[in-house]
Residue, then its C-alpha position, 0 to 999 in steps of 0.5 A: m618951279t613955276g606954274f606951267k601949261l601943257s601945249g601940243s609941242q611941249q607934250r611931244q618933247p622927249s623926257l629928260f629922265v631917260a637914263g638910270p634904273p627903272r622908275d619903280q626901282l628909284s628911292p622915294k627921294a630920287l623919284t621925287a627929284a625925277i618928277a620935279k625934272e619932268l615938270d620943269n621939262f614942260q612948264e611955261h608961264v601961266e597968267d591964271p593966278e589960280y594955276r600959279d597958286f596950284m603950282q606953288d602948292v605942288d612945288s612946296a609939296l615936292n620940296e617938303s617930300l625931299k626934306r622929309s621923306h617919311k611925310v608925303a603929301p597926297i599930291v606927291d604920292s599920286l604923282r609918284h604913282s602915276f610916274i611909276e605906272q605910266g611915265p611922263p604921260g601919266l604924270r601930265t594926266q595926274l597933274k591935270y586931275a590934281y589941278h581940277g581937284y584943287l579948283a573944285n575944293r576951292r570953289f565948292s562950299r561945304t554944302n556942295l561937297q556934302d551933296q556930292a558925297r550923298v550922290a556918290d553913296i552907292r553902298y546899297p546897290v540891291e536897292l537900285y532895282p525896286k521892281t526886282r526886289q518885289m519878286q521872290r526869285m529862285i536862284h540856281l547856282h551851277v558850279g563846277p570845272t570846265n567841261s562838267g555840264k553846268t551850262y548844259h543843264a541850265l540851258k535845258r531848263l531854259e528850253q522848257a520855259q515860256v519866256g527866257l533869256y541867255a546872257g553870256p560873256l562873248r558874242l560867240l556864246a550868245h550867237e550859239v545859244y541863239m542858233r540852238l534855240n531857233a533850231r529847236g523851235k524856240p524863236c529867239n532874238l540875238i542882242t549884242g552891242d553891235e548886232r541885232q537879229f530878230a526872229e520873224a515869228d509873231d510869238v518870240s519869247m526867247s532872247s540871247c544876249t551878251v551880259e552887258m545888254v541884259p534887259v533888267n526891266t523885262d519879265f522872264d520865267v527863266a534866265v541863264v547867266d553864264e560865267i558868273q565868276m566874271i562878277g569879280h572881273e576888274e573891268r567887266g564885273w559890273a555887268w554880272t552884278q547888274a544881271v544878278l541884282g536886277l534880272k526880273a526872272k522867276e528862276l535865275h540860273l548862274c553858271g560858273e566856278e566853285r569860287t563864286v559860292p560864298l559871294i552868291k550866298e551873301l548876295a542872295a541873302a541880301m536880296g531875300d532870294d532863295l538859293q539852290i547850289h548844284h555841284y558838277q564834276r568834270l566829265s573827262p579826266l585832266k592830267t598834268m604831264s610829268a615832263s615838258l616839251k623841253g622847248d621842242l616844237g617839233s614834238l607837237r602832235k595832232g590835237d595840240c594847242v600851244v598857248a602864248f600870251s602875246k600876238v607876236q609870240i603867237h605868229k612867231i610860234k605859228r611860223e615855226v610850227e608850220i616850217k617844222t611840220k609843213k602843215p597849216v596851223a590855226v590861230v586864235y587870239g583876242s584881236l581877231p574878229p569873233e567870226i575869224r576865231a570861229q572859222q579858225a576853231q572849225l579848221f582845227n576841229d575838222p579831223n579831215n584836214d591838215y590843221d592839226i595844231l592850234v596856237a592861241s592866247d587865253a582867248i580860248g578860255m571861254g567861248l570856243n568849243l575846241s577838240i584839244k587833246r593837249i594844252i602846252f603853255t609857252t610861259t606861266m607869266k603874263f604882261n598885265g600892262r605894267s609888268e610881268v606877273p604870274v598867270g593866276i590859278a583860276q585862269m590857268k585852270q580854265i585854259a588847261g580845262r579846254a583839253g580832253r573835251y567830251r566829244t566825238a570826231a564827228q561832233a568835233a567837225a560840227p560848228d558847235i562853239i558853245g562853252e559846254d559840249l552840249t551835243g555830247l552831254e545830251a547823248r550822255s544824258r539819254s544813256s541808261s548806264p554811266v559812260v566811262p571816259s575813254a583814253k581818247s577823252l583824257g586831257l593833258v596839260t604841260t609846258l613848253h619849257r621845263y622851268d615853267l612846269h612847277s608853276l603849272r603843277n602848283a596851279m593845277e593842284n591848288q584852288a583859286d581864292p574865292i571871289m569876295s566882291a562884286g564889280l560895280f559902276p555908278p549908275v548913269d543917273v548918279l553920274v549925270r547928277f554928279a556932273a551937274y555940280f561942275p562947270p561945262s569946262t571941266p574935263f569929263s574924265y575928271i568928273l568920272l575920276r572924282l566920282h570914282n574916288k568919292s564913291i562910298l561902297h559896301p565891302r562886298f562890292h568894288l568899283c570897276s576900273l576906269r582906265d579905258h573910260l578916262q582914255i576915251a574921255d580925254t580923246i574926245e574932250p576937244v570935240k565941241n557940242l557933245t552933251i554929258s549923255d553923248r560923252i557917257i555913251f562914248c565912254a561906254s563904247p567898245a573903243s580899243l585905244k590900245d591901238d593908236a590907229q583907233r584914236p583918230v577914228l574915235r574922234a571922227f565919230a565923236e565929231c559926227v555926233g557933235n555936228r549931228k551930221g556926217g555919219g555916213i560911212l563913206d563920209i568918214r575919212a578916218l576909216n581906212l577903207e582904201l585898205l580893202n583895195q590892196q592886194v593881200i600882203v603875205g607875211s606882213k604883220d603890219y597889213l594884218q594889224k591894219l585889217e584888225s584895226l579897221h574891223k574894230s573901227l567898223i564894230l564901233y561904227l555899228w555899236l554907235s549906229y544903234r545909239f545914234a541911228g539918225i547920225f550913223s545911218s550906213q548900218a547895212l553898208a557897214f555890215y557888208v564892209k565888215s564882212l569884206v574885212e573878215g574875208k581879207i583877214q581869213q585870206t591873209l592867215t590862210q595865204a601866209s600858212t600856204t606860203i610858209r609851207h611852200v618856202a619851207s618845203g624846198s628851202s632852209l630856215r635861213n631862206v624862210q627868214k629872208h621871206f618873213g623876217p627873224m623868227n624871234p621878234p621882240l615880245a609885244k606886251g599885253d596883246g592877244d588877251l581875252d579882255d582885249a578880245e571882245q570887251s564883249l563887243s557890247g560896250r563897257h560900263l555905264p549901260c545907259h542905253n539898253v537894247f530893248g526899246n532903245g535906238d532905231t532897229s527897224t532896219v535890222k530884221h532876220v532877212t538875208l542881205r546878199k553880197p553884190s556880185i562885184g569884185l573887190d577891185v571894183v567895189i572899193p574904188r566905188l565906195i571911196s568915190h561915193q558911187q554906191p553900186w547897189g542902190d540904197l545900201g549905203r543909207g541903211r534905211d531901206t527896210s528890205l536890206h538887212r543883216s544876215a546871220s551868214f556874216 
């Protein structure tokens, strides 16, 4: 084996190792041999002597592992792991990182390596917030199952405060609290990654935000952090850790699951804060049924929610149910825009229409208040990006807990989407006598198939393991100092990975996953003139690279920043705005997916517009186009239901399949889950740019932006031809044009 270098044409070559057993079933020797064959497949002569030396070392390590399987060099172990997890693409990436590690170890002196180790020492994250440590905080931990009133009680205390903050995991929750506080005469600002709404009152003292946007340097009387169990999340846990450690609040209210108690006790003791724990019981009973539906979707009834863990499966089940019932079905899944999810939830909650059944992903686990009577799991397995794994006990219980909400029919029709049923709880708290839940409030949970029922019962009867560590991510200043040790030609993804591997942690903390950051960093790596700070911001953005269509958009946005110009929304050709000029294509999964992808691109544009205000200047126009996309998505879902029912009413199943394709498409892996749902729409890790005092937000005040009275067939051609039919809207700098809550 000789040294090699990846070229574009070689990266597109098919893998030589395409037959035989799956990679994770190969013996160590067979796996090593497969790796050697893959490396031969994309090798070429390289004149760089350091690269040749590196490849000789790799070659020697592979040969040695073939002879002595019990002794494996670290480079071989990492290549094996990457090849099993991601195949040839993962192998190429790991080899690139290994090469840069090889260079670093040769070029850095012992003093340099010791300095890097000191920079990467983050064993004491409590000390990262010295101003907060000067306070004596009172932490109230509200724990209990879904629908137990824990969030309600915390929010009641927030309403009594002079200066307060709510931080939730989803934009939907932040928006609901924002509306609630303003309606009760407490002027409140809304702060999310891609949206700012500022109350017009002079004495605004309340803020509602997503957890990633928590302002740790602002003083509050009361702060409420919702869904505290997310502190242990593999990717987003850092944001809850930052809120718990850094919020300067006299009273800090944490709401979530019982399994967080041991960890919060330890954190409170380490911070020197007082802790009071409040335990809550579920307000309405929840029962696991003794029988499944035996695979019969025809036995669904009003108030049922069918849970699937794939977008393809969700649409498949939706069509089947609409054919059998001749009624429309509401859908909720992660890649739908939050606005559409809220609209679909309202359709399902309204007792005066025909949307009797909901088909949803695990995105219903938090953020939507749904009048569900019965939860039906189509499966108790979920694809985690690599393989099928059982749905965890905590997640299954959280989803099942959505059944049997404590609310009336009138409340069900109201647009109340907060995670706890605030209206029903408030009525209950005013009652002088205890309220016994009626049969109507009984929540039921079962499975579609009999073979899944045992797993469901086991989950419902057992407790989830306690959360023993809090998510953490190296602070931005640490990352900047660490990056300074490397030459400018070093890929930023390697710098992230090396810092991640070199970080020293306390046992009660874990580093959050780098998966998305590395993909983003590699996607924008070729873009010139980006500073380290620019790359940090992009890696923290809510770019969704699970969707391949997002890669050219992300790269185009990065090029705008590198060039420091060209960020007008009409100047970015990678944005598929022409899609809005097409007629709705009923029954086309590809058309709906393109709309969802365009919506993600617009969310990313808006997110960047708050960080690079001078470059991405078409903020107001982006909000308007985003609303057009949301309208198209809602129209597509509604017309698909209407057409299916129309065809089904006079045709056989065979005729419906003729219109919409086979009813059993292959299962798409990993789409539609909550993690993909929002990524909070606030960004990921590296919270380097906080919302307060960051970026130009002068154009986003709480004033209504009216839609132009022009049809889509006129608006979109004018957009594409750069003829703006409504004055300065495209510039995003006219202070008379602002984002409306109605969007």
